[in-house]
Legacy VTK file of the C-alpha trace (Angstrom):
# vtk DataFile Version 3.0
C-alpha trace
ASCII
DATASET POLYDATA
POINTS 64 float
44.726 29.290 -73.338
44.041 29.001 -77.074
45.986 32.198 -77.749
48.953 30.808 -75.823
48.863 27.642 -77.971
48.807 29.686 -81.196
51.674 31.838 -79.933
53.680 28.722 -78.998
53.157 27.244 -82.468
54.289 30.478 -84.108
57.390 30.591 -81.911
58.144 26.960 -82.794
57.824 27.645 -86.534
60.085 30.660 -86.257
62.677 28.767 -84.207
62.743 25.755 -86.548
62.555 27.789 -89.746
59.296 26.152 -90.775
57.491 29.051 -92.358
54.358 28.110 -94.253
54.274 29.800 -97.641
51.036 30.196 -99.523
51.271 30.099 -103.310
54.232 30.966 -105.459
56.097 34.236 -105.533
56.314 36.243 -108.740
60.040 35.553 -108.984
59.408 31.801 -108.846
56.803 32.036 -111.596
59.103 34.109 -113.796
61.931 31.642 -113.194
59.719 28.721 -114.191
58.617 30.566 -117.327
62.240 31.285 -118.256
63.168 27.625 -117.809
60.228 26.604 -119.973
61.287 28.975 -122.748
64.888 27.737 -122.538
63.673 24.134 -122.828
61.554 24.986 -125.877
64.492 26.710 -127.568
66.735 23.703 -126.880
64.138 21.267 -128.249
63.642 23.459 -131.327
67.402 23.557 -131.991
67.715 19.771 -131.680
64.748 19.157 -133.972
66.080 21.631 -136.507
69.427 19.802 -136.585
67.728 16.409 -136.881
65.486 17.753 -139.626
68.513 18.795 -141.675
70.017 15.319 -141.290
66.764 13.712 -142.391
66.541 15.971 -145.441
70.123 15.108 -146.421
69.340 11.391 -146.036
66.219 11.706 -148.222
68.179 13.587 -150.887
70.857 10.892 -150.767
68.251 8.164 -151.189
66.642 9.982 -154.104
70.065 10.880 -155.521
69.041 14.486 -155.946
LINES 1 65
64 0 1 2 3 4 5 6 7 8 9 10 11 12 13 14 15 16 17 18 19 20 21 22 23 24 25 26 27 28 29 30 31 32 33 34 35 36 37 38 39 40 41 42 43 44 45 46 47 48 49 50 51 52 53 54 55 56 57 58 59 60 61 62 63
């Protein structure tokens, strides 16, 4: 009877598309790492641009 219940649950999951996934796949981890690197590059570019503006402002204030 227990085996029939387990089999019924597996059939239900298959029919409804509810597959239980354990952990993350390698492709998902690589995708997350790529997004993280892209975010860091974007933040670096913005900070570099802001840094140049700040340096120009300081030079203007010091009249250098």
